[in-house]
C-alpha positions in Angstrom: 35.3 -28.0 -74.5 36.6 -24.7 -76.0 35.7 -22.3 -73.3 36.8 -18.7 -73.8 36.7 -15.2 -72.0 36.4 -12.2 -74.0 38.7 -9.3 -72.1 39.1 -5.7 -73.0 41.3 -2.9 -71.6 40.6 0.6 -71.4 44.0 2.9 -71.4 44.0 6.5 -70.4 46.7 8.0 -72.5 46.6 11.2 -70.2 48.3 9.0 -67.5 51.0 7.8 -69.9 51.8 9.8 -73.2 54.8 7.2 -74.0 52.8 4.7 -75.5 52.2 4.3 -78.8 50.2 1.2 -78.9 49.7 -0.2 -75.2 50.1 -3.9 -74.6 47.1 -6.0 -73.3 48.5 -5.6 -69.9 48.8 -1.9 -69.8 45.2 -1.2 -69.4 44.0 1.0 -66.8 40.6 -0.6 -66.7 39.7 -4.3 -67.3 36.5 -5.5 -68.5 34.9 -8.7 -69.5 32.4 -9.5 -72.1 29.0 -11.3 -70.7 26.9 -13.7 -72.7 23.4 -14.9 -72.0 23.7 -18.7 -72.6 20.4 -20.7 -71.8 18.9 -17.7 -69.5 22.1 -17.5 -67.6 24.7 -14.9 -67.6 28.2 -16.1 -67.7 31.4 -14.4 -68.8 33.0 -17.7 -70.0 31.7 -19.2 -73.2 31.9 -22.7 -74.7 32.8 -21.9 -78.8 31.7 -25.5 -79.7 27.9 -24.7 -78.9 27.9 -20.8 -78.7 25.6 -19.5 -81.5 26.4 -16.6 -83.4 23.7 -14.4 -81.8 24.8 -15.2 -78.4 28.1 -13.9 -79.5 27.2 -11.1 -81.2 25.0 -9.9 -78.4 27.6 -10.3 -75.8 30.1 -8.4 -77.9 27.6 -5.6 -78.8 27.0 -5.0 -75.0 30.5 -4.8 -74.0 31.0 -2.3 -77.1 27.8 -0.2 -76.7 27.7 -0.3 -72.9 31.3 -0.2 -71.7 33.7 0.7 -74.4 32.2 3.2 -76.5 31.1 5.4 -73.5 34.5 5.3 -72.3 35.9 7.3 -75.0 35.6 10.6 -72.9 36.3 10.9 -69.3 33.0 11.8 -68.4 31.6 8.9 -70.2 34.2 6.7 -68.5 33.3 8.1 -64.9 29.5 7.3 -66.0 30.3 3.8 -67.1 32.1 3.4 -63.7 29.4 4.6 -61.9 26.9 2.5 -63.6 29.2 -0.5 -63.3 30.8 -0.2 -59.8 32.2 -3.8 -60.2 34.8 -2.2 -62.7 36.3 -0.2 -59.9 37.9 -3.7 -58.7 39.7 -3.8 -62.2 40.7 -0.1 -62.2 44.1 1.0 -61.3 44.9 3.4 -58.3 46.3 5.7 -60.9 43.3 5.7 -63.0 41.1 6.1 -59.8 43.3 9.0 -58.8 43.0 10.6 -62.4 39.2 10.3 -62.4 38.8 11.7 -58.9 37.3 8.4 -57.4 
């Protein structure tokens, strides 16, 4: 079985202006895509039998529901309010910066 997670990180440049291109471990907020497979939500997907539609829907929801709204501080605060589980994957520096 070839099982994979699709992770994304949100980097708040105001917290560290020295980064030209952050590394994958430098994100201030970490999140993971979710997929609907056989009417069950999962964050781990088997690429051997995953359909293109399942992959596209999971990636699309991550981008439109989490990443795009997070391009502004106001949007990022709304994302965290709508998805409080992301606070567990948010650094203390980011929480302080956002006033959380």
